[in-house]
C-alpha positions in Angstrom: 217.0 76.1 -16.0 219.9 73.9 -17.4 219.7 70.5 -15.7 223.1 69.0 -16.4 226.3 69.8 -14.6 227.8 72.9 -16.3 231.3 73.0 -17.8 234.1 75.2 -16.4 233.6 77.6 -19.3 230.0 78.0 -18.3 230.9 78.6 -14.6 233.4 81.2 -15.6 230.7 82.8 -17.7 228.4 82.9 -14.7 231.0 84.9 -12.8 232.2 87.2 -15.6 229.4 87.8 -18.0 226.7 88.4 -15.4 228.6 90.8 -13.1 226.7 93.6 -11.4 229.6 95.9 -11.5 228.5 99.5 -11.8 224.8 98.7 -11.1 224.5 100.6 -7.8 226.6 103.8 -8.1 225.3 105.5 -5.1 226.0 102.7 -2.6 228.3 100.3 -4.3 229.6 98.8 -1.0 226.1 97.6 -0.1 225.8 95.6 -3.3 222.7 93.6 -3.5 221.3 95.1 -0.3 220.4 98.0 -2.5 217.5 95.7 -3.7 215.9 96.0 -0.3 214.0 99.2 -0.9 211.7 101.0 1.5 208.8 99.4 -0.2 210.4 96.0 0.2 210.8 96.5 3.9 207.2 97.5 4.3 206.1 94.4 2.3 208.2 92.2 4.6 206.1 93.1 7.6 203.1 91.4 6.0 204.8 88.0 6.4 204.6 88.1 10.2 201.5 86.1 11.1 202.1 84.0 14.2 204.8 86.3 15.7 207.1 83.3 16.4 210.8 84.3 16.3 213.7 82.1 15.5 217.4 82.9 16.1 219.6 81.6 13.3 222.9 82.3 15.0 225.5 80.1 16.7 226.9 80.9 20.1 230.4 82.4 19.9 232.8 79.5 20.1 235.2 80.0 23.0 236.7 76.5 23.3 239.2 75.2 20.8 238.3 72.1 18.8 239.3 70.3 15.6 236.6 72.2 13.6 237.2 75.5 15.6 241.0 76.1 15.8 240.6 79.8 16.3 238.1 80.2 19.2 237.0 83.5 20.5 238.7 85.0 23.5 236.2 85.8 26.3 236.6 86.8 29.9 234.8 88.6 32.6 236.2 91.4 34.8 234.4 92.2 38.1 234.2 95.8 39.3 233.7 96.4 42.9 231.7 99.6 43.6 230.3 101.7 46.5 228.4 100.0 49.3 228.8 96.5 48.1 227.7 97.3 44.6 229.4 96.0 41.6 229.4 95.3 37.9 230.6 92.7 35.4 232.5 93.8 32.3 233.5 91.5 29.5 236.1 91.3 26.7 236.0 89.2 23.6 237.7 88.8 20.3 236.4 87.0 17.2 238.0 85.3 14.2 234.8 85.2 12.3 235.2 83.7 8.9 234.7 80.0 8.6 232.1 77.5 9.9 232.1 78.3 13.6 230.8 81.9 13.8 227.6 83.2 12.2 228.7 86.2 10.2 227.8 88.5 7.4 230.5 88.9 4.7 231.4 92.3 3.5 232.0 92.7 -0.3 235.7 93.3 0.3 236.0 89.7 1.6 236.9 87.8 -1.6 238.3 88.3 -5.1 239.6 86.4 -8.1 242.3 87.2 -10.7 239.9 89.9 -12.2 239.8 91.7 -8.9 237.4 92.5 -6.1 233.8 93.6 -6.3 233.5 96.5 -8.8 236.9 95.5 -10.3 238.9 97.0 -7.4 242.5 95.9 -6.9 242.9 94.2 -3.5 246.6 95.3 -3.4 245.4 98.9 -3.3 242.2 98.5 -1.2 243.1 95.9 1.5 245.4 97.0 4.3 246.4 95.6 7.6 244.0 98.0 9.4 241.0 97.4 7.1 239.6 97.7 3.6 239.4 101.1 2.0 236.4 99.9 -0.1 233.3 97.9 0.6 233.9 97.2 4.2 231.1 96.0 6.4 230.3 99.5 7.4 228.6 99.9 4.0 225.9 97.5 5.2 225.2 99.4 8.4 221.6 99.9 7.6 221.1 96.2 8.0 218.8 93.7 6.4 215.0 93.8 6.9 213.2 91.9 4.1 211.2 88.9 3.2 213.0 85.6 3.7 212.4 82.4 1.8 213.6 79.0 3.1 214.3 76.2 0.6 214.4 72.9 2.5 216.6 70.6 0.4 216.5 67.5 2.7 212.7 67.6 2.8 212.6 68.1 -1.0 214.8 65.0 -1.4 213.3 62.9 1.3 216.7 62.6 3.1 218.2 63.8 6.3 221.0 65.9 4.9 223.0 66.9 1.8 225.9 64.6 1.3 229.3 65.1 -0.3 228.4 63.1 -3.3 225.1 64.8 -3.8 225.6 68.6 -3.7 222.8 71.1 -4.2 222.4 72.1 -7.8 220.7 75.2 -9.2 217.8 73.3 -10.8 217.1 71.7 -7.4 216.7 75.1 -5.8 214.2 75.9 -8.6 212.3 72.6 -8.1 212.3 73.0 -4.3 210.8 76.5 -4.6 208.1 75.2 -6.9 207.2 72.2 -4.7 207.0 74.4 -1.6 204.7 76.9 -3.5 207.0 79.9 -3.0 208.0 82.4 -5.7 211.0 84.6 -5.1 210.9 88.3 -5.8 213.6 90.9 -6.2 215.2 91.8 -2.8 214.2 88.5 -1.1 216.7 86.8 1.3 217.3 83.2 0.3 217.9 80.7 3.1 219.1 77.3 1.9 218.8 74.5 4.5 221.0 71.5 3.8 220.9 69.7 7.2 224.3 70.6 8.5 223.7 69.5 12.1 222.4 66.1 11.0 225.3 65.6 8.5 227.9 66.4 11.2 226.3 64.1 13.7 226.6 61.3 11.2 229.9 62.2 9.6 231.8 64.5 12.0 232.4 68.2 11.9 234.3 70.3 9.4 238.0 70.1 10.3 240.2 73.1 10.0 237.6 75.9 10.3 238.0 77.2 6.7 237.4 75.9 3.2 240.5 75.3 1.1 241.3 73.3 -2.0 241.8 70.1 0.0 238.6 70.4 2.1 235.9 67.7 1.6 232.6 69.1 2.6 229.1 69.1 1.0 227.1 72.2 0.1 226.0 74.2 -2.9 227.3 73.5 -6.4 228.5 76.2 -8.7 225.4 75.6 -10.8 223.5 77.5 -8.1 225.0 80.8 -9.3 222.4 81.7 -12.0 219.6 81.1 -9.5 221.0 83.8 -7.3 221.6 86.2 -10.1 218.3 85.6 -12.0 216.1 86.0 -8.9 217.8 89.2 -7.7 218.5 87.7 -4.3 219.6 90.4 -1.8 221.3 88.0 0.7 222.1 84.3 0.9 222.0 82.6 4.3 223.1 78.9 4.4 224.1 76.2 6.9 226.5 74.6 4.4 228.6 76.6 2.1 230.3 75.9 -1.3 230.7 72.3 -2.2 234.4 71.6 -1.6 236.6 70.8 -3.3 235.0 72.0 -6.6 235.8 70.2 -9.8 236.7 73.4 -11.8 239.9 74.7 -10.2 238.1 78.0 -9.5 239.1 79.7 -6.3 235.5 80.6 -5.3 232.3 79.2 -6.9 229.1 80.2 -5.0 231.2 82.5 -2.8 232.3 84.1 -6.0 229.0 85.8 -6.1 230.4 88.3 -3.6 232.9 89.8 -6.1 230.8 89.1 -9.2 227.3 90.1 -8.1 227.9 92.0 -4.9 225.8 89.4 -3.1 225.6 89.7 0.6 226.1 86.3 2.4 225.5 85.1 6.0 227.6 82.0 6.7 227.2 79.3 9.4 223.6 79.9 10.2 221.5 77.4 12.1 218.3 76.5 10.2 217.1 73.3 11.9 214.3 74.9 14.1 213.2 77.3 11.4 213.0 74.4 8.8 210.9 72.3 11.3 208.5 75.2 11.9 208.2 76.0 8.2 207.3 72.3 7.5 204.8 72.3 10.4 203.0 75.4 9.1 203.6 74.4 5.4 204.8 78.0 4.9 208.2 79.0 3.8 208.3 82.8 3.8 208.7 85.1 6.8 210.2 88.4 7.8 214.0 88.4 8.3 216.3 90.8 10.0 220.1 90.8 10.2 222.1 93.7 11.7 225.9 93.9 11.5 228.3 95.7 13.8 229.7 98.9 12.3 233.4 98.0 11.8 235.1 100.5 9.5 237.0 98.6 6.9 235.9 95.2 8.3 235.6 92.1 6.1 232.5 91.1 7.9 230.6 91.1 11.2 229.3 88.5 13.6 225.5 88.6 13.4 222.4 87.0 14.9 219.8 86.7 12.1 216.2 86.4 13.3 213.3 85.0 11.3 209.8 86.0 12.4 207.0 83.8 11.2 
């Protein structure tokens, strides 16, 4: 793999010349989840050995803060019933995209000047009441596959990925080799960058969403070929795209949504799983992620679970 920082022309090529548009005609809205075949699901069960399970989700944030300006609404209603019986009922709302809620992105979520996934026009497909194409309901069958964790801080011998040292594509390749894992088509890729340790040392992400002025470490655009070449079915990460990027491109790694049809789970918690993988010296496991069925939704809150 190329080991110097790619030019803008090369990054644009990653997002335009390697598109998966038209690859999955029967279920286009599921994108790369089509790579998780029945055979792949059966194979995933072989990676359960100890039976230890690890939740990779964050609690729904219900209190406002600098890095969570759109908290979830949540309240309980008590219902009194016959003979001193009763029940508790709850109500909640979620603004899911950003750094605070663990969520699976639908393929209608992002686009560039060339359009949405499959070249669809967002002006025609995206309405106030939902997307007419590639909403999260297209992923209703969920994710059940082999997961592979790449531990970048361990590979580097550091505590976390910093702003001036983003994760590059060749580093993903090197980490996989040093950990003794080989990715196969349909695998879920989990990239651990040490978010919790970074935020303890540097403070949280302020504003809740990435924009062109955000300064936050993560994966460099050079990671795109790694996702494409390895036929990754879903990317789970604790940090997201390096921001700002130096190319003036609206979406770099997140651009794999509209270019490759790549499913992504943002804002996962990988600290415990990374520690267990290091303890066992084993970096593959069974992974399951199941979205809510929201017709036309741009994503869904999820609780990914890795089983060692």
